[in-house]
N, C-alpha and C positions, 0 to 999 in steps of 0.2 A: 504495500499498498505507498503511493507516494503522501508526501503532507498535502499536497492541497484535494487528497481525496479522503481526508479527513471529515471534515464541513459537513461533505455530501452524505458520507459514512453515518456521524451523527442524528443528521437528518432524517436519514431512512429508521436508525436507531429508534429513534424517539415518537417515529409514525408507527412503526411494527409493535414496540410493545404494550401498545395501546388494546390491545387484545390479549392480553395476557394480565394474571394479578401481580400489582408488586410487590417485593418482596417483604417478610412480615418486618426484619427492623426496620425496614423503612417505613414503615406503616407508623409506628411505636413511635417513630424518631418527630414523624408530625407533632407529639406532646411537648417537643422541645426541651425532654427536659434527661440532659447529659445520664444521669443514673441510671436512667431507664434504658436508655439508650446500649450504655456500659452492660447492664445485666444482661441484657437480651442476647446482646452479641455471645457471654459468656454460654448461656442457654444453648443459640442458637449451633454452635461445633459439632457437627459429625450429627444433625438429631434437621428433619425435617420441617420448613416455612410452616404446618398446620401445626405440628407437635412444639414448634419454640414460641408460635401464640397466643394457644391456649394454656401452655405453662408460665406464659410471662403473664395472663392475665390471671391467673388463678395467684400469682407471687403478688402483685401489681395488689388484688384486690384485700390482701391484706397489710402491705409495706411498700410503701413507694420511696422509701426513703433511708438514708443510710442508718439514719437513727432508728427508723423503724424495723428495720431488719434485723439490725441487733435483738431485739424484742423476741427475735423467732430464735427458735434451737437448730442444729444443725440438720435434725430430722425432721424437724416440721417445714425447714426450706427444701430437704428430699422431695418430702411427701407433696409438694406444692406443684414443683416442675418436672416431678414422673411423669410420663415414660422417657424422657429426653435423654438424650447420649450420655451415660456416665455422668449420672444425675448426682448422686454420692459425692463425689468428686466435686461438682461445679455447686455444689450448696456448700461447701467448705469453703471454696475459691470467692463465693460470695459474701457467702459472713465473714471470712478474711478482710477481705477491700474494705465493706462495710466498715469492719475496725477500726485499720488502717486511716478512711478518711474521717470517721469520726476524731480519732484523737489525732493526726496528723495536718489536716485539710479542713479543717473546720466546717466537716462537709460537705465539701464542694468538691467535686471533680476536676479534677485538669483539664485544660484546656489545651494543654503541649502534646508531643507525642511523646517526648524525653521522658516527663513527667509519667505520664502513663504506662508508656513500658516498665515503670521501678517495681511495679504492681505484679508480683505472679502470678503469670500466667495469662499475662496482657502481651501480646504481639505487635507487629507494627500494621496487619489485617485492622485489629482493634482499635486499636488507638488512633488510628486513619478515621474509622467508622465513626466513632465516640469527638472526634475535632469535626469530622464534617458536617454528621447529621444533628449530633447535638449541640454543637458550637458553631454551625455554618464555616466556618475558615477554611481554606485552602488548603486541599490534603490530597492524594492517591489512594485508596484503598483498593487495595489487590488482594483479593480473594481468588481462589484458582479457579473459578471461568473472566474472571479480567485475564490473569494469567496466560491463560491457555487461549483463548480469543485473542490479543492481540498480537500474541506468538505467529498462532495460524494464521492472523493476517499478512504478518511478514513486516508487521509495523514496527515492532522491538524483535531484537533475538537475545534471551534469556534463561537461566537455567533454573532460575527461582523465583519466586513474587517477589520476592524483597528485591534482587537484582530487577524485576520487570518495571518495578516501582521507580528507583531512579532511572530506569533509561526514560521512565515514561514523563517525568519529571523535566528532563532536558529535551522533551520530544511534545508533548503534547499539549498545544495551546490551555492556556488557563481556565478558559471559560467554561472545558469538560473535565477538568480535577475531577469536582466533587461529582456529577453525575453519572459521568466513564461507570461508576460498579453497581449501581443500579440498574444500570442498561444492560449490561453484559450480565449483572447474575441474573435476570430475565431472560436473554436472550439465548445462553446459554443453557440451561434450565428449562426451555420449550422448544428453542430449533437449532443451536449450533452446540452441538453434546458432544460429551466425550467423545463416545465411542459412533461412529455410522453419524455422521450430524445432516441432516434436512438439505444438503446444499443445493436439492433440486429449487427448491421454495425459496432459500435464500436472495435477498435483493441488495444481495454487496459483492456478488460472486464477480464481477469485471474488478474488485478491489484483494479481493484475499487472494492470496497465493497457496493458500490450502497449504499449510508448512507441515508435518506428521499426518495429512489425511490419508490413509490407507482405502477405505471403505468410506462410503457415500449412499445415503437415502435422497 
């Protein structure tokens, strides 16, 4: 994909994703509550969107802030977020982070990547989601879909999500930094799938080098 193709690609993406549901963390982010974005990101790891959404709603019905979360036990949090993947481990992580936020950050979720990744289990993907969706600050969240698709396009050439993020920061126009994750997560879940993507239905075939695509539909 050439640099001047990226604008057209995003026009197509914006139009195409209207037919599918937005990622659940994006829906939660509409509350503009960074703590909820952070917790939902934790719950969402290796968990389907519908499970994440239901688990998040159950948990927020009883605790919406770090202080309120500390009124719950690890077991109670586990029960609320079950059957999210690794729900017991995530319950402990949510409780530990809530404790740190109350004790060291006056219950306010940090708004920088450098501070966020200090929390155990919080990587750059989650940190970027918190600052972009929770604070509407510039950042590029590179999850597995963004990593796969931007490399599949040939727009970047990187071996990991973190190196893809750095490559995109140098190349991607700033107006697309925040929306790229929502758009490509939705596109990747529904059309540009990991195995056998629906290339025959894709409207970006003129831009895509199909790097690594061995079989398509």
